[in-house]
VOGU-3710 file (C-alpha; in Angstrom, 3 decimals, decimal comma):
1> mladwesssf> 40,538/-0,017/11,597  36,995/-1,110/10,682  36,233/2,648/9,541  39,565/2,673/7,701  38,680/-0,654/5,885  35,219/0,129/5,164  36,468/3,682/3,731  38,916/1,737/1,713  36,556/-0,567/0,337  34,154/2,446/-0,860
11> rmaeevnlpp> 37,064/4,049/-2,389  37,551/0,867/-4,413  33,988/0,595/-5,542  34,172/4,141/-7,012  37,564/3,315/-8,950  35,719/0,571/-10,692  32,434/2,589/-10,938  30,087/-0,123/-9,164  26,662/0,777/-8,296  26,805/1,687/-4,522
21> qrwyvppids> 24,626/-0,928/-2,529  24,220/-2,621/1,050  23,361/-5,952/0,922  21,067/-7,971/3,578  20,442/-11,464/4,448  17,601/-11,291/6,874  18,250/-14,345/9,481  16,843/-17,653/9,772  16,633/-20,040/12,323  19,425/-23,027/11,437
31> tlceslmdal> 17,214/-25,482/13,121  13,677/-24,451/11,691  15,530/-24,540/8,346  16,511/-28,029/8,922  13,275/-28,887/10,295  11,688/-27,713/7,275  14,136/-29,293/4,663  13,845/-32,600/6,515  9,785/-32,523/6,189  9,225/-30,805/2,668
41> gcdrplaeiy> 12,581/-32,942/1,122  13,775/-29,953/-0,196  17,304/-28,296/-0,591  18,318/-25,335/1,686  17,853/-22,629/-0,681  14,307/-23,256/-1,212  13,560/-23,950/2,775  15,517/-20,542/3,276  12,837/-19,032/0,859  10,235/-20,106/2,849
51> lrrglttpal> 11,301/-18,973/5,876  12,036/-15,501/5,229  8,236/-15,175/3,956  6,995/-16,393/7,361  6,197/-20,068/6,133  7,653/-21,734/8,980  5,735/-24,817/9,041  4,962/-27,628/6,168  1,070/-26,683/6,255  1,715/-23,061/5,872
61> vqgflepetl> 3,874/-23,615/2,939  1,310/-25,866/1,489  -1,328/-23,151/2,049  0,924/-20,673/0,213  1,874/-22,762/-2,793  -2,014/-24,033/-3,058  -4,037/-21,081/-1,924  -7,083/-22,280/-3,514  -6,761/-24,958/-0,698  -7,624/-22,825/2,022
71> dlpspstvfa> -11,044/-22,490/3,793  -12,390/-18,771/3,655  -14,646/-17,377/5,800  -17,883/-15,894/3,998  -17,246/-12,197/3,225  -20,857/-11,512/4,998  -19,276/-12,488/8,402  -16,144/-10,467/7,969  -17,559/-7,220/6,887  -20,138/-5,845/9,024
81> dldlavellr> -22,085/-3,788/6,603  -21,738/-6,096/3,628  -25,641/-7,273/4,045  -26,874/-3,849/4,400  -25,014/-2,503/1,273  -26,155/-5,344/-1,032  -29,662/-4,414/0,207  -29,387/-0,946/-0,458  -28,366/-1,697/-4,040  -31,132/-4,594/-4,649
91> qaiargesit> -33,778/-1,925/-3,371  -32,314/0,600/-5,841  -32,278/-1,805/-8,609  -35,711/-3,038/-7,869  -37,330/0,557/-7,979  -35,020/1,872/-10,966  -33,284/3,964/-9,086  -30,072/5,728/-10,333  -27,086/4,938/-8,974  -23,608/6,717/-9,538
101> icgdydadgm> -20,122/5,194/-8,972  -17,409/7,746/-7,583  -14,132/6,225/-8,745  -10,444/7,444/-8,690  -7,943/8,075/-11,588  -5,340/5,833/-10,593  -5,237/1,920/-11,562  -6,886/0,580/-8,565  -9,767/3,230/-8,969  -10,737/2,814/-12,656
111> tstalllral> -10,403/-0,811/-12,609  -12,662/-0,925/-9,470  -15,024/1,259/-11,349  -15,141/-0,684/-14,393  -15,990/-3,742/-12,294  -18,925/-2,289/-10,673  -20,196/-0,458/-13,590  -20,003/-4,026/-15,394  -21,524/-5,709/-12,803  -24,495/-3,344/-11,889
121> rhlgatidyt> -25,552/-2,894/-15,825  -25,454/-6,941/-15,845  -27,835/-7,113/-12,784  -30,133/-4,480/-14,407  -29,054/-1,301/-12,435  -29,694/2,153/-13,850  -25,567/3,102/-13,658  -23,114/5,850/-14,293  -19,949/6,799/-13,309  -17,834/9,841/-12,283
131> ipsrmhegyg> -14,077/10,632/-11,510  -12,547/13,466/-9,899  -9,889/15,619/-11,723  -6,405/14,819/-11,093  -5,326/18,216/-11,942  -8,022/20,364/-10,688  -9,625/18,382/-7,590  -7,460/15,610/-6,459  -7,956/12,348/-4,931  -11,601/11,199/-3,876
141> inerivrech> -15,210/12,173/-3,686  -16,137/15,965/-3,377  -18,846/18,444/-2,822  -19,064/19,179/-6,493  -19,483/15,733/-7,232  -22,155/15,585/-4,675  -24,049/18,525/-5,756  -23,899/17,325/-9,074  -25,686/13,570/-8,274  -28,265/15,516/-6,245
151> qrgvkiiltv> -29,114/17,567/-9,236  -29,300/14,650/-11,706  -31,730/12,799/-9,400  -29,070/10,012/-8,167  -30,239/8,071/-5,247  -27,125/6,104/-4,513  -23,697/7,408/-4,470  -21,322/4,385/-4,445  -17,453/5,096/-3,930  -14,833/2,862/-4,810
161> dngiaavqpi> -11,182/3,193/-3,845  -11,967/6,452/-1,747  -14,260/7,864/0,412  -12,931/6,682/3,950  -12,026/10,026/4,983  -14,615/12,013/2,921  -16,187/13,036/5,930  -17,772/16,720/4,685  -18,739/15,172/1,235  -20,635/12,416/2,440
171> alarelgliv> -22,332/14,697/5,337  -23,739/16,758/2,561  -24,829/13,966/0,570  -26,643/12,567/3,361  -28,122/15,979/4,244  -29,770/16,251/0,610  -31,093/12,964/0,884  -28,536/10,657/-0,871  -27,255/7,153/0,252  -23,726/6,583/0,387
181> ivtdhhdipa> -21,902/3,298/0,158  -18,299/3,690/0,711  -15,871/1,142/-0,692  -12,366/1,784/-0,173  -8,983/0,137/1,455  -7,285/3,212/2,652  -6,317/3,499/6,213  -8,795/4,090/8,968  -8,963/7,866/9,819  -9,856/8,976/13,538
191> qlppahailn> -13,606/10,058/12,217  -15,440/7,795/9,743  -17,880/9,344/7,284  -21,459/9,241/8,202  -22,145/6,862/5,226  -25,086/4,343/5,219  -22,743/1,305/4,724  -18,768/1,498/4,909  -16,653/-1,455/3,316  -12,914/-1,467/4,068
201> pklvdpdspy> -10,681/-4,546/4,714  -8,718/-2,103/7,261  -11,731/-2,478/9,650  -11,210/-6,305/10,170  -8,899/-8,253/11,934  -5,328/-7,577/10,642  -5,184/-11,481/10,613  -8,032/-11,863/8,353  -7,235/-13,236/4,678  -9,052/-9,981/3,569
211> hslagvgmay> -7,465/-7,613/5,354  -5,087/-6,640/2,335  -7,646/-6,050/-0,233  -7,156/-3,597/-2,831  -10,002/-1,152/-3,379  -10,903/-3,549/-6,548  -10,875/-6,376/-4,153  -13,642/-4,743/-2,045  -15,297/-3,887/-5,119  -15,207/-7,403/-6,377
221> ilalslaqrl> -16,587/-8,854/-3,096  -19,591/-6,391/-3,113  -20,019/-7,300/-6,899  -20,311/-11,223/-6,197  -22,289/-10,579/-2,885  -25,079/-8,790/-4,892  -25,322/-10,853/-7,787  -25,398/-13,914/-5,598  -28,471/-12,334/-3,931  -30,193/-11,500/-6,940
231> eklcglvrpl> -29,263/-15,096/-8,431  -27,643/-13,508/-11,376  -23,780/-14,924/-10,747  -23,630/-17,089/-13,725  -20,872/-15,725/-16,378  -20,185/-12,940/-14,008  -17,060/-14,511/-11,630  -14,772/-14,738/-14,305  -14,595/-11,282/-16,178  -14,980/-9,520/-12,665
241> relctlgtia> -11,964/-11,602/-11,363  -10,022/-10,621/-14,424  -10,717/-7,187/-13,507  -9,655/-7,637/-9,770  -6,568/-9,376/-10,961  -5,376/-6,456/-12,958  -6,062/-4,007/-10,525  -4,656/-6,054/-7,737  -1,410/-6,118/-9,327  -1,407/-2,764/-10,759
251> dlaplvgvnr> -2,032/-1,276/-7,326  0,969/-3,239/-5,711  -1,763/-4,570/-3,286  0,194/-7,345/-0,915  -0,032/-10,736/-2,747  -1,088/-12,551/0,597  -4,567/-13,908/1,662  -7,462/-13,785/-0,925  -5,380/-11,477/-3,152  -3,149/-14,364/-3,729
261> rwvkqglqti> -5,756/-16,736/-4,184  -7,886/-14,649/-6,682  -4,509/-13,367/-8,493  -3,494/-16,848/-9,292  -6,937/-17,690/-10,694  -7,242/-14,746/-12,462  -3,661/-14,976/-14,249  -4,872/-18,275/-15,421  -7,819/-17,163/-17,498  -6,662/-13,726/-18,447
271> ptsslvgvqa> -4,670/-15,055/-21,790  -8,231/-16,246/-23,057  -10,345/-13,379/-21,716  -13,954/-12,561/-22,692  -13,372/-9,108/-22,466  -12,187/-7,572/-25,444  -10,437/-4,783/-23,818  -8,261/-6,861/-22,048  -7,427/-8,830/-25,152  -7,017/-5,547/-26,792
281> lmevsnslpq> -4,755/-4,089/-24,256  -2,330/-7,467/-24,422  -2,280/-7,212/-28,152  -0,994/-3,698/-28,041  1,595/-4,217/-25,284  2,630/-7,870/-26,647  1,645/-9,490/-23,563  -0,061/-12,704/-24,691  1,830/-15,635/-23,480  3,684/-17,432/-26,239
291> tntalkpsav> 2,091/-20,798/-25,107  -1,408/-21,389/-23,461  -0,378/-20,591/-19,914  -0,931/-18,417/-17,044  0,094/-14,940/-17,518  2,690/-13,703/-15,019  2,556/-10,513/-12,707  5,333/-9,179/-14,356  3,061/-8,936/-17,721  0,506/-7,233/-15,469
301> gfrlgprina> 2,774/-5,067/-13,858  5,172/-4,009/-16,324  2,862/-4,083/-19,428  -0,686/-3,903/-18,839  -0,561/-1,862/-15,564  1,651/0,925/-16,945  -0,774/1,535/-20,018  -3,531/1,649/-17,600  -1,919/3,696/-15,201  -0,668/6,306/-17,952
311> igrigdpqtv> -4,282/7,221/-18,818  -4,685/8,021/-15,051  -1,631/10,149/-15,053  -1,847/12,217/-18,088  -5,007/10,980/-20,179  -8,713/10,866/-19,273  -9,548/7,869/-17,139  -12,874/7,490/-19,003  -10,778/5,834/-22,080  -9,475/2,942/-19,451
321> iellttddpa> -13,026/2,399/-17,750  -14,840/2,401/-21,035  -12,248/-0,021/-22,481  -12,691/-2,566/-19,528  -16,647/-2,341/-20,186  -17,047/-2,410/-24,090  -18,085/-5,494/-25,561  -17,329/-4,269/-29,366  -13,936/-5,099/-30,378  -13,507/-2,120/-32,450
331> taatlaatce> -13,914/0,216/-30,111  -11,562/-1,970/-27,728  -8,993/-1,675/-30,379  -9,114/2,088/-30,831  -9,238/2,545/-26,917  -6,534/0,360/-26,443  -4,332/2,010/-29,285  -5,142/5,626/-27,033  -3,874/3,598/-23,993  -0,370/2,320/-25,962
341> qtnrtrqelc> 0,088/6,073/-27,253  -0,700/7,659/-23,920  1,769/5,336/-22,239  4,738/6,054/-24,760  4,056/9,660/-24,123  4,278/9,254/-20,363  7,659/7,268/-21,220  8,924/10,078/-23,156  7,949/12,251/-20,252  9,554/10,393/-17,552
351> aaieaeaiah> 12,748/9,795/-19,701  12,933/13,515/-20,207  12,474/14,554/-16,555  14,742/11,809/-15,173  17,538/12,989/-17,537  16,866/16,773/-16,268  16,967/15,758/-12,769  20,105/13,750/-13,179  22,132/16,793/-15,219  20,966/19,033/-12,533
361> leargvdpvt> 22,227/17,107/-9,680  25,461/16,526/-11,719  26,047/20,038/-12,694  25,503/21,055/-9,028  27,954/18,197/-7,784  25,339/17,492/-5,382  26,691/14,137/-3,320  23,388/12,327/-2,501  25,019/10,918/0,899  25,911/14,366/2,416
371> ewvlvlvqpn> 22,434/16,009/1,223  20,805/12,967/3,340  17,446/13,833/1,058  17,061/15,192/-2,627  14,763/17,790/-3,053  14,419/18,790/-6,943  11,915/21,400/-8,247  11,662/22,613/-11,799  9,308/24,372/-13,803  7,025/22,597/-16,529
381> whhgvigiva> 7,490/18,941/-15,119  4,355/17,122/-15,620  2,812/16,416/-12,437  1,211/13,299/-13,216  4,500/11,215/-13,964  7,069/12,837/-11,156  6,384/10,300/-8,687  7,556/7,932/-11,132  10,833/9,617/-11,494  11,209/10,136/-7,850
391> srlverygvp> 11,272/6,375/-7,511  13,708/6,052/-10,246  15,917/8,506/-8,420  15,660/6,454/-5,035  16,618/3,494/-7,075  19,625/5,287/-8,503  21,017/7,159/-5,503  19,409/5,038/-2,735  18,090/8,455/-0,517  14,663/9,870/-0,265
401> vfigtyetqt> 13,432/11,871/-2,769  11,087/14,750/-3,082  10,237/15,980/-6,648  8,178/18,901/-7,523  6,882/21,049/-10,179  5,577/24,819/-10,163  1,559/24,435/-9,867  1,149/27,870/-10,091  3,993/30,949/-10,217  3,942/31,045/-6,362
411> tirgsarsip> 3,218/27,629/-5,286  5,049/24,213/-5,688  3,496/20,782/-6,050  5,056/17,482/-5,695  5,689/13,568/-4,935  7,797/11,991/-2,402  9,284/8,375/-2,577  11,530/6,739/0,072  14,137/4,092/1,451  12,628/1,739/4,181
421> efnvfaslea> 14,225/3,777/7,034  12,561/6,994/6,123  9,002/7,711/6,918  7,858/10,093/4,080  4,718/11,065/6,071  6,538/11,938/9,443  8,990/14,062/7,644  5,813/15,915/6,121  4,393/16,098/9,911  7,585/17,377/10,734
431> tkslllkygg> 7,749/20,256/8,322  3,905/20,620/8,097  4,162/24,282/9,272  5,917/25,348/5,799  3,288/22,941/3,836  -0,066/24,401/2,258  -1,187/20,674/1,974  0,319/17,288/2,538  -0,805/13,461/2,625  0,718/9,982/2,189
441> hkaaggftll> 2,181/7,030/3,888  5,462/5,775/5,004  7,313/5,049/1,892  5,312/7,876/-0,387  3,544/11,047/0,009  2,507/14,194/-1,926  2,946/18,097/-0,705  2,114/21,720/-1,674  3,932/24,287/-0,496  4,775/28,014/-1,352
451> aehldewrdr> 7,833/28,459/-3,603  9,328/31,090/-1,027  9,510/28,362/1,825  11,331/25,950/-0,544  15,082/26,685/0,804  13,955/26,564/4,293  11,682/23,371/3,699  14,658/21,491/2,077  16,967/22,568/5,241  14,364/20,995/7,740
461> lrafaktclk> 13,973/17,962/5,588  17,729/17,235/5,675  17,519/17,956/9,516  14,884/15,363/10,080  16,689/12,962/8,066  19,526/12,893/10,035  17,305/12,210/13,348  16,067/8,719/11,961  19,055/7,613/9,107  22,545/6,781/9,308
471> kehlrplvti> 24,831/7,506/6,645  25,030/3,425/5,680  21,235/3,582/5,160  22,146/5,989/2,233  22,746/3,369/-0,491  20,238/1,177/-2,397  19,092/-1,618/-0,595  19,338/-5,206/-1,997  17,730/-8,077/0,373  19,095/-11,774/-0,699
481> daelhfsqln> 16,797/-14,901/0,064  19,377/-17,502/-0,453  22,862/-18,030/-1,690  23,230/-20,380/-4,518  26,225/-21,923/-6,822  25,760/-21,842/-10,588  25,716/-25,813/-10,334  22,541/-25,345/-8,478  20,954/-23,285/-11,418  18,786/-25,973/-13,206
491> wefyeqverl> 15,137/-26,042/-14,393  14,177/-28,260/-11,458  15,198/-25,522/-9,051  13,578/-22,911/-11,128  10,035/-24,620/-11,538  10,108/-25,057/-7,307  10,895/-21,038/-7,393  8,088/-20,493/-9,750  5,279/-22,424/-7,467  5,641/-19,349/-5,249
501> qpfgsenpqp> 4,158/-16,992/-8,037  2,345/-14,755/-8,298  5,271/-12,782/-7,205  4,309/-8,965/-6,117  4,110/-6,868/-3,326  4,806/-8,701/0,268  5,867/-11,750/-1,948  8,632/-10,525/-3,867  10,522/-12,604/-6,696  13,243/-14,358/-4,617
511> vfcsrrvtvv> 16,737/-12,485/-4,941  19,797/-14,862/-5,024  23,565/-14,315/-4,469  26,397/-16,079/-6,010  30,211/-15,223/-5,172  33,288/-15,186/-7,129  31,932/-14,935/-10,383  33,851/-14,459/-13,229  32,573/-11,809/-16,210  33,664/-13,638/-19,425
521> sqstmgkhge> 31,892/-11,003/-21,809  30,074/-7,903/-21,071  28,703/-5,233/-23,481  26,050/-2,677/-23,791  22,490/-3,023/-25,060  19,643/-0,819/-26,120  19,004/2,048/-28,025  21,256/4,192/-26,082  23,361/1,727/-24,659  21,669/1,767/-21,209
531> hlkltlqqgn> 21,379/-1,722/-20,419  24,128/-4,332/-20,009  24,335/-8,069/-21,531  26,876/-10,455/-20,196  27,979/-14,055/-19,861  28,855/-15,082/-16,213  30,683/-18,319/-14,774  31,348/-19,601/-11,526  33,856/-22,415/-11,191  33,877/-25,014/-13,488
541> sppmkakawr> 29,866/-24,928/-14,041  28,299/-23,958/-17,377  28,229/-20,178/-18,190  25,256/-18,412/-17,648  23,828/-15,411/-19,851  22,524/-12,290/-17,630  21,017/-8,851/-18,224  21,644/-5,605/-16,093  18,588/-3,203/-16,717  19,662/0,699/-16,643
551> wgqvlplpsp> 23,065/-0,123/-15,662  25,133/0,734/-19,105  27,103/3,513/-17,114  28,733/0,957/-14,895  30,570/-0,599/-17,873  33,074/-2,307/-17,526  32,515/-4,494/-14,705  35,570/-5,752/-12,639  36,175/-9,573/-12,421  35,666/-11,466/-10,235
561> idiaytlvtn> 32,357/-10,079/-8,664  29,523/-11,283/-6,145  26,259/-10,980/-7,932  22,730/-10,744/-6,830  20,077/-11,762/-9,372  16,581/-13,055/-10,171  16,112/-16,217/-12,202  14,369/-15,384/-15,601  13,700/-17,253/-18,843  14,506/-16,077/-22,361
571> twngethlel> 12,991/-17,765/-25,519  14,873/-17,009/-28,924  14,419/-18,920/-31,964  12,156/-21,578/-30,317  14,700/-22,321/-27,805  13,964/-21,415/-23,958  17,127/-20,761/-21,638  17,649/-19,854/-18,153  19,111/-16,396/-17,190  19,995/-14,176/-14,792
581> elqgvqrsga> 18,509/-10,726/-14,218  21,194/-8,603/-12,347  20,031/-6,660/-9,137  23,187/-6,139/-7,404  26,802/-6,389/-8,260  29,999/-5,888/-5,910  33,604/-6,530/-6,089  34,525/-10,197/-4,330  36,053/-9,962/-1,121  34,266/-6,818/-0,205
591> thlewqcpep> 31,169/-7,682/0,915  31,311/-9,122/4,087  30,287/-5,861/5,943  27,263/-5,358/3,760  26,005/-9,038/4,744  25,887/-7,594/8,253  24,001/-4,601/7,369  20,883/-4,079/10,012  17,600/-5,266/8,880  15,198/-2,533/7,900
601> pthqpphwqp> 12,824/-1,341/10,666  9,646/-3,453/11,087  6,837/-2,757/13,494  7,148/-5,046/16,333  4,290/-5,483/18,893  4,509/-3,073/21,887  5,891/-3,510/25,597  3,005/-2,892/27,844  3,327/-1,736/31,139  1,612/0,306/34,186
611> lsenwlshls> 2,023/3,798/34,091  4,460/4,566/36,814  4,380/7,561/39,264  7,718/8,943/37,731  6,323/8,506/34,008  7,193/12,118/33,265  10,977/11,821/33,710  11,230/9,033/31,638  9,508/10,428/28,410  11,681/10,735/25,351
621> gvvlmygyer> 11,357/10,936/21,545  7,803/11,239/20,230  5,046/10,682/22,740  1,240/10,309/22,350  -0,821/11,541/25,443  -4,108/9,967/25,237  -7,121/9,517/27,541  -9,834/10,991/29,673  -8,946/14,301/31,483  -5,003/13,470/30,354
631> plipsettta> -2,824/16,568/31,485  -1,284/19,172/29,314  2,667/18,890/29,649  4,343/22,052/29,888  7,219/22,054/27,051  9,899/23,376/29,585  9,310/20,274/31,575  10,283/17,657/29,090  12,578/17,439/25,714  10,318/14,780/24,302
641> tiqydrprcr> 8,193/15,679/21,538  4,409/15,652/22,929  1,348/14,840/20,507  -2,148/14,888/22,296  -5,241/12,492/21,526  -4,596/11,704/17,643  -1,119/10,394/16,438  0,232/12,592/13,254  2,927/10,215/13,007  5,067/6,974/14,724
651> cqqlilwslp> 5,475/7,631/18,252  8,167/5,753/20,508  5,544/6,004/23,797  1,940/6,090/24,082  0,381/7,242/27,417  -3,104/6,113/28,217  -4,291/8,002/30,759  -7,265/6,215/30,540  -8,403/3,459/27,721  -10,429/4,746/24,828
661> pswthlrwll> -13,980/4,076/24,581  -13,160/1,008/22,654  -11,158/-2,021/21,582  -11,698/-0,609/17,782  -10,171/2,775/19,036  -7,270/1,526/20,673  -6,681/-0,606/17,620  -6,818/2,559/15,654  -4,434/4,160/17,877  -1,810/1,577/17,908
671> aiaqpqtvhv> -1,852/1,132/14,064  -1,246/4,893/13,557  1,133/5,506/16,265  3,229/2,005/16,213  4,441/2,844/19,813  7,369/0,575/21,139  6,047/0,938/24,717  2,502/1,701/25,829  2,209/2,946/29,377  -1,286/2,209/30,907
681> gsriprilpe> -3,090/4,300/33,504  -5,719/3,933/35,921  -8,081/6,624/35,219  -11,651/5,525/34,717  -13,688/7,879/32,757  -16,734/9,471/34,473  -19,689/8,029/32,655  -23,348/9,213/32,956  -25,727/7,107/34,699  -28,260/5,497/32,412
691> peliaaiqta> -31,013/7,916/32,796  -28,688/10,767/32,304  -26,880/9,433/29,484  -30,333/9,040/27,778  -31,388/12,342/28,021  -27,878/13,952/26,998  -28,235/11,860/24,020  -31,605/12,743/22,858  -30,684/16,298/23,619  -28,042/15,977/21,311
701> ilntanittv> -29,859/14,322/18,618  -32,753/17,106/18,804  -30,256/19,574/18,718  -28,771/18,244/15,224  -30,582/19,835/12,335  -31,078/16,025/10,815  -30,614/12,893/12,298  -28,745/11,219/9,316  -26,052/13,922/9,963  -25,213/12,938/13,428
711> nllalsqdyw> -21,709/11,965/13,806  -21,667/8,790/16,044  -18,025/8,215/16,359  -17,934/11,939/17,777  -20,930/11,487/19,915  -19,532/8,469/21,281  -16,236/10,080/22,139  -17,976/12,820/23,553  -19,684/10,685/26,277  -16,788/8,148/26,445
721> iapctlvavl> -19,112/5,307/25,607  -18,537/2,615/23,076  -20,155/2,637/19,795  -22,027/-0,494/20,895  -23,607/1,311/23,948  -24,534/4,327/22,137  -26,414/2,146/19,320  -28,213/0,638/22,573  -29,256/3,995/23,539  -30,316/4,938/20,061
731> rhlgyacegf> -32,577/1,704/19,970  -33,831/2,489/23,284  -35,013/5,993/21,774  -36,687/4,313/18,493  -34,026/4,477/16,295  -33,496/1,406/14,368  -30,153/1,473/13,705  -29,817/-0,884/10,608  -26,941/-2,478/9,430  -25,399/-2,580/13,272
741> aptlsiaeel> -24,748/-5,764/15,227  -27,088/-6,855/18,105  -26,514/-4,921/21,424  -27,444/-5,764/24,814  -29,471/-3,668/27,224  -28,200/-0,243/28,080  -27,491/-1,696/31,464  -25,609/-4,501/30,140  -23,743/-2,577/27,932  -22,421/-0,267/30,849
751> grlqrwyrlq> -21,205/-2,659/32,832  -19,681/-4,206/30,101  -18,005/-0,889/29,450  -16,831/-0,537/32,967  -15,043/-3,937/33,144  -13,207/-2,649/29,693  -11,991/0,663/31,534  -10,773/-1,550/34,513  -8,629/-3,439/32,263  -4,839/-3,530/32,973
761> aihlaqlcgg> -1,633/-3,371/30,945  -0,975/-7,375/31,362  -4,643/-7,930/29,742  -4,118/-5,589/27,165  -1,029/-7,162/26,020  -2,592/-10,481/25,863  -5,398/-9,034/23,761  -2,889/-7,494/21,473  -0,892/-10,603/21,205  2,017/-8,920/23,004
//
């Protein structure tokens, strides 16, 4: 009967042309909610919003609403290489040595480059920058850039928003005698590059307020730390913070921790910015607030950010970097106009490709639910914008989307976007035998494959999707923060919600639900009737105006309906009104099943247990085997998918035949594999006695052409010793190892290492908070 009811409700939704959606209300503790209401003196909807953001105590709520009151640790105590990076730059400036910033072509990379360029010029550096070609080279520092820097006599390469995985280019730079400082925020690979200093928030404690920094935030810390060291901080903080704000929002970095603090401060000063480029960009995008108030993240995310990003996608990144570093108003106006025109071209390209994609799907009669994933490939689609189109198609159809275009006559290059339950990177890993290149993370990715493999690849993606998705997942997800009655929609409540600003990644604008709402009037708006404007009423409460963007095709809506919406304001003829912006709509009485939709999966701490004698018979799903002398499992003895040593996607089980050489390495394994269960074995690696270890490492170094090219991480792994143990040996051999933390004697480090290897599952669970 349940299945019949659900099927009939879907038929009913189709008859009235409602967008297919699933609504989800994350559960909360009612007792905790009542307690928070009493402590804060707030209404239930507000307490529910706090709890659904993990703000479970009045102190946490206050710290979130007033981030400037929180005590932050000094960055130099958090980032181990920060002082070394500052000193290397200070020496280069003092000697007049040439420094080159290697940036990136997205909003984060361009604002990071502009921020450091402006800062280092202010501090007297001989500085320039370079950006790789999006279309011909792809992301990050490469060997071409390194060789050109060497030929120009550059002494320091400073990467921003890239470099953490660039092992070979940075090894080449070291070989050529260049100093390399990496600032990045992307995930940590198994092998770190041999840079002189590495600044990356992913290397710090996940609970640190600095862990969520974007690349521009990491550049901001380095710039201010150097300026403070040179005693030239005056006049630099505000403009750099504004650039940091632009990049952080445009990169969709989580608005928590220091990001929330700095973005909130930056939004207050951007409207009166001294940066002529920012002022020019606000003018062409009509982003200036009507009153002398703080800018909202939406103004950056939907107005400034797209104009910056459009340049990186289909223009020349130099345009944005020069715009954000010039002090000439006329130059700024010209460059801002270029950004505006480029963004219009980008919008036209996106609209055209989206329309072609939809027409192609409709002409083929494609049902996304039966397809499981959408794979669309057409010639002459611009690679720089197809990722945006993929996101729009996910929003429209609620299924993972892989969209590509022909890079050559025989190769396809594309982008992917996803839904919460589908891991893009894992899907690319599962089909990698058909791919030439791929990369990404859970929500998005990129790929290149031969055109002749397209059909087979589509079939494999569909098969992969069936292993992790259910039919009910294949509808757009709307997450509800609280249920409201229209009688509660007043200015006082709106102002309380606005205190949660700035909204963005990991702090989305709250979405509310109201039931049995009458549609008083409805009509289309927009040049092509692509949007809806409505008048809605609930009971005897005053009617509310509402808009629904990109919903023109669902006219007319039935009545009554249940609606999901955000609160917005609209000023017209000098009067400001509270309005609704619809995020979802369903026929009243047909939504209770949707409200029981299971929560999108989130990573939970793993369950730790000793490795049992019959462990082999209990393997299932994807399993990662790691450890000293770990066995190789014959495929015929298990139905599980086995990975070895390095995780390539999320795993259900992690078998630790022995512990890795260090706590940092273990945390990396856990972060990438995200296992549900960790089985801890008792094997202890054989570590050479102190004299033999010293001799072995000395021989390994002597066999290396240049000490600067020694891969410390690989050397540490070869001998199953922790990095601190290796550094202790190197210092014993006379190498200074500047920038590394103090170490104990070799004997003491070896003793500590032996104690580490003897830790059992219960101890590791305590260390990891499990």
